[in-house]
N, C-alpha and C positions, 0 to 999 in steps of 0.2 A: 721431480716432484718437490713441492714446498709445503710447509706447515702453516704458514701465516703468522708465525712468531717472529717479528722483526728483530734482527740481531743488533741493529744500530742504524745510524744514518750516515751518509757520505756526502761530501761536497763535490760539486761539479767544478773542476779546476780548469778545463779546457774543452772547447767544442770545435771540431773540424767539420764544416758544413760543405756539402756538394749538392747537386740537384737530386731531390727526393732521397737523400742519404745523409747520415751524420755519424760521426764518431764522438762519443762522449768519453772524457777522461775523468775518472773519479780518484779522489785521494782516499785510499783505504787504510785505516789503522792496522797495526800488526795482527791483532786477533782475527780480523776478517780476511787477512791475506794468508794465514797459516795454511800450508798445503795447496794454495791456489795455483792452478796450472792453466796454460793456454787451452782453450776449448771448454773450460769449466762453465757451468750455468750459474748465474747469479741473478736474483730477482731485484729489479729496480722498480719501486712503487707497484710491485706485483707482476710486472712484465719480465718474462724470462729472457735474459740476454746472455750472449756468449763472450767470454774473455778473448780478446784479440791481441793484446799486448800487455806486458807487465814490465814496468821500469821503476823498480824500487817501490815507493808508496803510490805511484800513479799507475792505475789500471784502466785499460781502454776497452770499450764495447761499441760495436757497430749497430746502427738502427736503420732498418729499411723503411720505405715509404709507408707500408701498412702500419708499422709500429708508430711512426710519427703522426699518422692521421688518427689512429684508433686510441691512443693513449695520451696522457698529459705530458709525456716525456718530450714531445715535440715542441712544447712551450717553455722548456727549461732554458735558463741562462747560466752563464758562469757565475758561481757564487750560490746557486740554488742547491738544495739538499734533497736527497731521495732516501726512502726506506730501503734497507738492504737486507737480504737473507740469502745465505748460501744454500745450495741444493741439499735436501735431506739425504742422509746416508742410511743404509740398511742398519737397523737397530736403534736409530735415533728415536727419542720420545716425540710423539705427535702431540704437542701441547695445544695446537689449534685445530684445523681440519685440513684434509688433503686438498692441495691447490696445484693446478697445472702450470700456472704462470702465463696463461693465455687470456688476455684481457678482452672482454666481450663488449665493452663500451665504457662511457664515462657518465657519472652521476654528478649533478650540480648541487652544491650546498645551498639549501633553501633558507634555513634559519638555524640559530644556535641558541640553546637554552642553558644558562648557567645555574648551577646549584652547588651547595656546599660539597666539596670533595668529589665532584663529578660533573660531566658536561653531556648534554644531549644534543646531537646534531641531526637535522632533517635533511634528506636528500631527494631530489627529483631524478629518478632513473630513466633511461631510454624507454619509451612506451612498449617496445617489443620485448622487453625483459621483465615487465611487471608480473607476468604469469608465473615467474619462478621465485617470487618473493612471498614469504610466509612469516607470520609472527613467530618469534623464537627460532627461526631458521638461521643457517649460517650464510655469511656474505664475506667476500674479500674486498676490502677498500684500500687502495694504495698498498696492497700486499699484506694488509693486516687482517687476520682472521677475527671476525666480530659476529655478535649475535644480533639479529634484528629485533628491536624492541616492539615495534608496531608498524603495520602497513596500512596506509590510507588509500582507498580507491579514488579514482578521479571523480569529481562532483562539483556542481555549481561553477563550472568554468575553471576549476583548480585541477592541476595535474596530479596524478598518483604520486605518492611519496612514501618514504619509509624513514625510520630513525634508528640510531644506535646510541648506546650509553657508554661513555668512556670514563675509565678510572684514571687517577693521577698518573699511574705507572705508564699507561698507554700514551697519555698526553705528553709525558716527559721523554719517552723513548722513540716516538715516531713523529713524522711530519704532519700527522692529521691534526695535532694541536695547533698548527699554524693556519689551518684552513679558515677562510672567511666566506660569508655568503657571496655566491657568484662564482667561487672557485670550483674546479671540476677535479674529481678523483677517479682513479682507475677502478673499474668494477669487474669482479669475477664471480659468477654465480657458482654456488656449490655444485660440483660435478654430479654428485649423487642425486641432488634435488633435480637438476636439469634432466638426468636420465629417467627418473620416475615420472616427471611431468610429461616429457615427450613420449614415453611409452604409453601412458594413460591416454594421451591425446590420439595416438595412433590406433589404440584399441577402440575408442569411442567413435573415431571416424570410420573404422571398419564396420562397426555395428550399424552405422547409419546408411551404409551403401547397400 
């Protein structure tokens, strides 16, 4: 489990590519490597990956076809950076919200609104995930726990969209501050919201039968 509180960013220093498979090698600073062992789970832009090798500051992770297709990790190049969070331990403070590290799709950056000391970014989510989005609800974007500011339904030929507001600390500590219109970010729906929505849908469908 993860909390959505990004602990830092890490640079991709090598990529070993095979058919429908990749190994990403990250340069991890000492604080993020402390106690790290083979088999440990580490979130990369919100996607849970397993440590497969540790060679000093270089740590390797394997990515399968599903991960490459469903997340933005498949478009990474050497020199790119990812948000990193170590798996939560029992007793850790949950500063964000509970996240599984299972990416459900990607949202595209639609527009960016700048304001003094903050930034608002609008995203277009996959249509099948819109039903899980609510004003002031939780959302995971590139592994960062954020609060949805507003949800706009599809209308007049425009797709459904939602926005988040980012403070300087989030912009400085994560890669989301580098995103531009057209970029895609990994999206994870709040598990509790998903469970509630799907339960209500099943109840309503049962009443209609």
